[in-house]
N, C-alpha and C positions, 0 to 999 in steps of 0.2 A: 263710485264708493259704495253705492247701495248694492250694485251687481256683485261686487267682491264680497260684501258682508253676506249676501244671500248664499252664495257658493260655499263659503266657509261655514255658515250656519247649518246648511244641509249636511255637509260631512260631519260636523260636530254631533249632530243628532244621530247619524248612522254609526259613529264611533263612540257613542256615549259610554257604553259598557266595556268598550275595548281599550280605553286610555287610562293610564295610570296617573297619580297625582302629578308626576313630574312631566307629563305630556307624551310619554312613550307608550308602546303597546303593552298591554298589561299580561298576556299570556300567549303560548304558542298556538293555542286553538284558534286565535284571531287572525293569525298571519294570512290565511287563504282568503278571508273576507278583505283584508286590507289590500292585498294584491289585486283583487277584483276591482276595488274602488279605484286603485291606479289606473287600470285599464279603461275604466269607465270615464274618467275625468279628463277633460280636454282643455279647460281654461287655465291660465297661469296662476291664478289666486288659489284654485284647489290643489293644483300641483305643488305649490309651494307649501301649503299647509300639510299635505301628506308627507312631503319630504321632511318637514320638521318634526312629524310624528316619528318617522324612522330614525332621524338623527338623535332625537331625545330618548330612544330606547336604550336601556342600559347595556353596556358592552359586556357585561357579566352574562347577559342572556344569550350565550353562545348558541343554545339549541334553537332559540326564536330567530337569530340572525341567519343561522344555517338553513332554516326552513324557508325564510325568505328568498335565499339564493336558490335553493332547490326548486322552488315555484316560479323560477325564471324572473325573478325581480331584477336581475342585473340586465336582461334584455330590455326591460321597461326604461331603466335609467339610461341605457345607451341610446334608445330611441329618442328620448326626451333631450339628450345632449346634442344629438345631430340635429333635432328639429329647432332648437333654440339658438344653436351656434350660428345659424344662417343670418339671424338678425342680431343687431347690437343695441336693441331697445333695453332700457333699464330693467323691465320685468323679464326679459329673456335672460340678461346677465344674472339676475337674481337666482332664476331656476338653475342656470349652470353652476353658480356658486354652491347652491344646496345640493345638487347632484354629486359634486366632487367632494363635498363634505361628507356625504354618506358613504360614497366609495372608499374614502380614506378611512372610514370607520370600520368597513366590513373586511373580512380576511378571505382573500380570493387566491387561488392557485394559478399556475401557468397555464394549465389545460383549459381553465374557465376563461382566462383572459383571450386565448386564442379562439375558443368556441365562440364567444360572444362578441368578439372584435372591439370589446371595451378598451382594450390596451391601445389600438390604433387611434381610437376616437380621442382619448385623453392625450395622446402624443400631439395630435393635431392642435389640441386646445393650448398646447405649450406655446404656440405661435399666435394666440388670440390677441386681437387689438387691446383688450383690457389688461393692464399690467397685473392687477390682482389675480385675475383668471389665470395668466401665464404662470406666476409664482405658484399658485395652488396646483396647477396641472404638473409642473416640473417637479414639485415635491412628490406627488404620487408616482410619477413616471420613475423617479429615482428609487423609490421604495420598491417598486415592482422589479426594476432592474437588478437591485440588490438581492431580492429573493430568488430571481432566476439564476444569478451567479452562485448563490449558495447552494441551490439545488444541483447545478452542474457539477461544482466541487465535490458534493457529497456523493455523486453517482459515479466518480472516477475511482477506479480501483487503487488502493493505496499500494505504493511501491514498497516492496519488501526486500531489503538487501540480502543477498545470499550469504550464509554463514561460510566462513572459510573452512575448508577441509583440514582437519588436524592430520599432520604427518607424523606418523609413528617412528620413533627412534628404533632402529634396527641394528642390533649387535651381532656381529659374526664371529663368533668364538672359534678359534682353532685348538684342537685337542691333540697333545703330543703323548705318546707313551714313553715315559722315562723309565730309567732303571728303577727308581724307588715306587712310583705310584702314577696313576693317570691323573693329570693335572690340566686344569683349563686355563689357557693362556690367550689374552687378547693381543693381537699384533698391533704395535703402534703404527700410526699414520705416517710418521716421519720415516724417511729412508733408514735402514739399518747401518750401523757404523761398519767400517772396514774391518776384514778379518786378516789376521797375520799368522802365518804358519811358523811355528816355533820348534826348533830341534831340541833335543834329539828324539823326542817321543812322537814327533809328527802330529801333535794335537793342535787343534785351532784355539786361539784365544782372542777375545775382544779387546779393543783399545778402551772401550768404556765399559763399566761394570754396572748393571742394574738387575733388579730382580726378574725382569722379563727376559733380558737379554741372556742372562746366565742359563736359563732353560733352554734357549735356542742353541747355546754353545754345547750344552750337554747332549742335545739332540744330535748335532753334527759329529761330535766326538764318538757317540755310540755307532753312528753309521760308519765312520772311519774304521773303527775296530772290527765291525762285521766284514768290512770289505777286506781288510788284512787276513781275517780268519778264512775267508772263502778263497782268496788268491793263494795263501799258503797252503791250504788244503788241496787245491788243484795241481800246485807245483810238486807237493809230495807224491801225489798219485801218479803225475807223469814221470817223475824220477823212479819210482818203484817199477813202472812198466818198462822204463828203459833198462833198468837193472835186470829185470827178467828177460828182456830181449837179448842183452848182452850175455847173459849166461847161457842162452840157447844157442847164441851164434858162435860162442868161443870153440866148442868141440869141432864144429864144422870147419872153421877157419884153420885150426891146428891141423886137422887131417889134410886139408888141401895143400898146405905148404909143407 
């Protein structure tokens, strides 16, 4: 008991100006000295006292806690866990509990867990003979696994669904030159009705009468009239030439006979 009191009294004297009323570190400027004391302390009583100082440091002092991590404080905690997990003495279990409590308080990233191997150390403690140490270690491991999963999900590229390509509606108008004026007519997609030839004017007429189909009929009728004009003109020219030929041949035939 005297030895324990002497170790703690010595640390209290060295940390007198560094400790706040609640028992935690008072400011960031004392973190370096605190880490040095952790490296110099070898007995369990002194380690337990220093761990309580770290645990009592307010979590709002993020700059102070980050400085502790920066000065390799996690490596010291990892060494203490490995050292005291070999034995199952009460003092050793107390050091393990205090180290785990401090680790649960600190904010560590995945890179630091891999670099310091603290993740593997705590995972081994999840199978420690002491049930309370198992429970505390499992809680920390679950917390770190969740952090790793969230980081992995955030690093995955988000899937963007491709936008469908808008198809333009294309109209294909057909323009017919009618007798009256040039009009734009849209050909219906359904088949055209049957055409019936009607005498005596030889004009075509539709069985169904609509605004679009009437224009088509007028177009065909116009073509028919043009055809008659061309054919009649050719016939008249041919007859005229035959008449001229006949007039030339008549004198010759009369003279012969």
